[in-house]
GUKOLMAR-848837 format. One record per residue (C-alpha): x, y, z; residue in three letters. Coordinates in nm, 4 decimals, padded with zeros to 6 digits. Example, Ala and Ser with C-alpha at 12.3 -4.5 7.8 and 13.67 -1.06 7.14 Angstrom:
BEGIN
> 01.2300  -00.4500  00.7800  ALA
> 01.3670  -00.1060  00.7140  SER
***
This chain:
BEGIN
> -01.1236  01.2418  00.9859  MET
> -01.1793  01.6037  00.8929  THR
> -01.0570  01.8126  00.6035  GLY
> -00.8300  01.7085  00.3201  PRO
> -00.5037  01.5374  00.4036  ARG
> -00.1697  01.6538  00.2698  ARG
> -00.0304  01.4026  00.0156  PRO
> 00.2748  01.3310  00.2337  ASP
> 00.0546  01.2117  00.5196  THR
> -00.1741  00.9780  00.3241  VAL
> -00.1248  00.6037  00.3548  LEU
> -00.3454  00.3117  00.2587  VAL
> -00.3310  -00.0113  00.4568  ALA
> -00.3839  -00.3208  00.2473  GLY
> -00.5232  -00.5996  00.4643  VAL
> -00.5767  -00.9684  00.4192  GLY
> -00.7502  -01.1878  00.6728  ALA
> -00.8687  -01.5347  00.7546  ARG
> -01.2388  -01.5801  00.8155  ARG
> -01.3368  -01.4768  01.1666  GLY
> -01.0323  -01.2589  01.2373  VAL
> -01.0875  -01.0376  01.5411  ALA
> -01.1076  -00.6621  01.4981  THR
> -00.8514  -00.6187  01.7770  ALA
> -00.6004  -00.8341  01.5877  GLU
> -00.6386  -00.6274  01.2690  VAL
> -00.6214  -00.2976  01.4606  VAL
> -00.3064  -00.4084  01.6457  ALA
> -00.1412  -00.5194  01.3206  LEU
> -00.2176  -00.1929  01.1394  ILE
> -00.1027  00.0057  01.4425  GLY
> 00.2264  -00.1879  01.4507  ALA
> 00.2804  -00.1340  01.0769  ALA
> 00.2155  00.2398  01.1127  LEU
> 00.4511  00.2640  01.4125  ALA
> 00.7249  00.0722  01.2276  ALA
> 00.6890  00.3171  00.9373  ALA
> 00.7104  00.6112  01.1773  GLY
> 00.3533  00.7188  01.1025  ARG
> 00.0538  00.7911  01.3218  ARG
> -00.2968  00.6525  01.2692  PRO
> -00.4025  00.9979  01.1433  ALA
> -00.1955  00.9277  00.8291  ALA
> -00.4310  00.6442  00.7359  LEU
> -00.6694  00.7320  00.4516  ALA
> -00.8323  00.3928  00.4163  GLY
> -00.8076  00.0155  00.4240  LEU
> -00.8155  -00.2021  00.1117  ALA
> -00.8716  -00.5745  00.0617  THR
> -00.9921  -00.8397  -00.1810  VAL
> -01.3655  -00.8374  -00.2617  ALA
> -01.4149  -01.1775  -00.0983  GLY
> -01.3165  -01.0294  00.2397  LYS
> -01.5019  -00.6969  00.2167  ALA
> -01.7785  -00.8125  00.4502  ALA
> -01.5432  -00.9671  00.7076  GLU
> -01.6488  -00.8242  01.0487  PRO
> -01.2892  -00.7905  01.1703  GLY
> -01.1960  -00.5744  00.8705  LEU
> -01.5124  -00.3647  00.8962  LEU
> -01.4444  -00.3182  01.2665  GLY
> -01.0880  -00.2043  01.1975  ALA
> -01.2121  00.0484  00.9404  ALA
> -01.4607  00.1814  01.1972  ARG
> -01.1870  00.1939  01.4627  HIS
> -00.9653  00.4109  01.2423  PHE
> -01.2609  00.6085  01.1009  GLY
> -01.1698  00.5278  00.7389  VAL
> -01.3372  00.3509  00.4481  PRO
> -01.2668  -00.0092  00.3471  LEU
> -01.2183  -00.0462  -00.0289  TRP
> -01.2210  -00.3811  -00.2035  SER
> -01.1010  -00.5058  -00.5407  PHE
> -01.1754  -00.8245  -00.7348  PRO
> -00.9077  -01.0930  -00.7006  ALA
> -00.8339  -01.0755  -01.0744  ALA
> -00.7602  -00.7033  -01.0460  THR
> -00.5255  -00.7606  -00.7506  LEU
> -00.3527  -01.0447  -00.9385  ALA
> -00.2372  -00.7921  -01.2035  ALA
> -00.0391  -00.5937  -00.9439  VAL
> 00.3306  -00.6825  -00.9188  ARG
> 00.4387  -00.7227  -00.5553  VAL
> 00.7673  -00.8158  -00.3855  PRO
> 00.6232  -01.1076  -00.1841  ALA
> 00.3718  -01.3085  -00.3944  PRO
> 00.2351  -01.6270  -00.2374  SER
> 00.1243  -01.9445  -00.4136  ALA
> -00.0820  -02.0374  -00.1067  ALA
> -00.2707  -01.7064  -00.1175  VAL
> -00.3265  -01.7469  -00.4934  ARG
> -00.4771  -02.0927  -00.4319  ALA
> -00.6993  -01.9651  -00.1507  ALA
> -00.8317  -01.6366  -00.2935  VAL
> -00.7277  -01.6173  -00.6597  GLY
> -00.4484  -01.3614  -00.6301  THR
> -00.0865  -01.4055  -00.5151  PRO
> -00.1187  -01.0995  -00.2903  SER
> -00.3945  -00.9310  -00.0961  VAL
> -00.2295  -00.6883  00.1472  ALA
> 00.0455  -00.5502  -00.0775  GLU
> -00.1578  -00.5514  -00.3995  ALA
> -00.4653  -00.3906  -00.2393  ALA
> -00.2553  -00.1204  -00.0718  ALA
> -00.0771  -00.0340  -00.3972  LEU
> -00.3925  -00.0356  -00.6065  LEU
> -00.5923  00.1772  -00.3624  ALA
> -00.3097  00.4309  -00.3276  ALA
> -00.3306  00.5044  -00.7012  GLY
> -00.0964  00.5274  -00.9994  PRO
> 00.2764  00.5182  -00.9216  ASP
> 00.2054  00.4138  -00.5617  ALA
> 00.4846  00.2540  -00.3628  ARG
> 00.4996  00.0330  -00.0589  LEU
> 00.6071  00.2117  00.2569  VAL
> 00.5889  -00.1093  00.4615  ALA
> 00.5840  -00.4554  00.3073  GLY
> 00.3555  -00.7365  00.4126  LYS
> 00.3610  -00.8278  00.7793  ARG
> 00.1587  -01.0934  00.9584  VAL
> -00.0246  -01.0441  01.2861  SER
> 00.1354  -01.2079  01.5876  ALA
> -00.1283  -01.2946  01.8468  PRO
> 00.0038  -01.4771  02.1498  GLU
> -00.0334  -01.8531  02.1392  GLY
> -00.1643  -01.9003  01.7840  ARG
> -00.0798  -01.8265  01.4213  PRO
> -00.1644  -01.4839  01.2837  GLY
> -00.4943  -01.4394  01.1012  ALA
> -00.4265  -01.1061  00.9294  ALA
> -00.1715  -00.9450  00.6986  THR
> -00.1032  -00.5784  00.6389  CYS
> 00.1059  -00.3636  00.4045  ALA
> 00.1187  00.0161  00.3747  LEU
> 00.1340  00.2120  00.0487  ALA
> 00.1603  00.5803  -00.0323  ALA
> 00.0509  00.7613  -00.3482  PRO
> 00.3182  00.8438  -00.6037  GLY
> 00.5081  01.1585  -00.5070  GLY
> 00.4421  01.1239  -00.1318  ALA
> 00.7459  01.1567  00.0926  GLY
> 00.9313  00.8711  00.2575  GLY
> 01.1380  00.5706  00.1594  ALA
> 00.9800  00.3089  -00.0613  ALA
> 00.9988  -00.0659  -00.0120  VAL
> 00.9245  -00.1195  -00.3808  THR
> 00.8903  00.1051  -00.6809  SER
> 00.5281  00.0258  -00.7514  GLY
> 00.3304  -00.2024  -00.9720  LYS
> 00.2936  -00.3239  -01.3260  ALA
> -00.0356  -00.3115  -01.5131  ASP
> -00.2206  -00.1666  -01.2145  ALA
> -00.2718  00.1772  -01.3716  ALA
> -00.4604  00.0046  -01.6514  ALA
> -00.6610  -00.2155  -01.4150  ALA
> -01.0351  -00.1824  -01.4658  PRO
> -01.2303  00.0237  -01.2168  ALA
> -01.5372  -00.1934  -01.2619  ALA
> -01.6106  -00.4163  -00.9678  GLY
> -01.4459  -00.1983  -00.7058  VAL
> -01.6592  -00.2078  -00.3954  ALA
> -01.6364  00.0656  -00.1391  ILE
> -01.7367  -00.0186  00.2156  VAL
> -01.7833  00.2999  00.4108  VAL
> -01.8109  00.3113  00.7890  PRO
> -02.0701  00.5666  00.8937  SER
> -01.8044  00.8085  01.0252  SER
> -01.5735  00.7929  00.7208  ALA
> -01.5542  00.9960  00.4004  PRO
> -01.6694  00.8114  00.0898  SER
> -01.3913  00.8440  -00.1668  GLY
> -01.0413  00.7111  -00.2202  PRO
> -00.7540  00.9499  -00.1441  PRO
> -00.6846  01.0231  -00.5101  ARG
> -00.8320  01.1994  -00.8095  THR
> -00.7732  00.9595  -01.0977  ASP
> -01.0075  00.7808  -01.3363  ALA
> -01.0692  00.4921  -01.0948  ARG
> -01.1941  00.7321  -00.8288  ARG
> -01.4300  00.8981  -01.0746  SER
> -01.5671  00.5643  -01.1938  ALA
> -01.6065  00.4395  -00.8376  ALA
> -01.7746  00.7633  -00.7330  ALA
> -02.0192  00.7427  -01.0245  ASP
> -02.1452  00.3914  -00.9504  ALA
> -01.9896  00.2351  -00.6425  PRO
> -02.1141  -00.0730  -00.4706  THR
> -02.1535  00.0229  -00.1076  ARG
> -02.2000  -00.1920  00.1964  ALA
> -02.2377  -00.0434  00.5377  HIS
> -02.1450  -00.2088  00.8654  PRO
> -02.4222  -00.4349  00.9793  GLY
> -02.5412  -00.5192  00.6278  THR
> -02.4533  -00.8103  00.4012  LYS
> -02.2802  -00.7629  00.0699  GLU
> -02.3148  -01.0091  -00.2144  THR
> -01.9681  -01.0927  -00.3376  LEU
***
C-alpha cells in the first residue's frame, strides 16, 4: 500500500471468526465480498474486528495478505453500533450482537455506511468459520446497504487496539478524534506476538 487513497476507493472489511479459522478462508471471504461489491483488493484500507479476536492467526494472516492493518474494538463499543443483522447468538458468544458489520462501520468513521452486508464464508464440506462486511466512510461513492450507525460517533476511543502487519501503514483511514486518540496511545500487537485481551 503506497500513498494516500482517494476517499471513494477506501473500504474497511469488518471480520468475525471462530477460533482457529484459516487465513485462506478469511482471505477468500474478503475477496468474494470485494468482488460482489465491484471493488478490487486495492480498495481495502484495513480489517476490523472485536478485541477478543485481534490475536487470531487467521485474521492476522489475512491482514498480512492484503497488506493492511487489523483494528480491534471492545465488544461493548461494537454493541453500541446499530446494524441491519444483529445476532443473539453472537451477543451470547462475544458480548456484541454484531462483529463484522459493527467493526466495519466503526472503523470506517463517522457517517460510515455498509457497502456489503454480513456474509459468511462457505468452505466446502463444513460450516463457515468467518464473517465479513464492507463499509465505506461517509461521503464515499457507491450504494449503501444501510445508512450508518447510532451512537457510534460518540463511542469512546479508549481500548481500541491496532494490530499492524509489518508491511502496513499504522493509522485508520480517517482523520477524526478516534484516529488522533488511537495514534497518541495505541495498543499495538505485531504478528508473531501475543496480545493481552
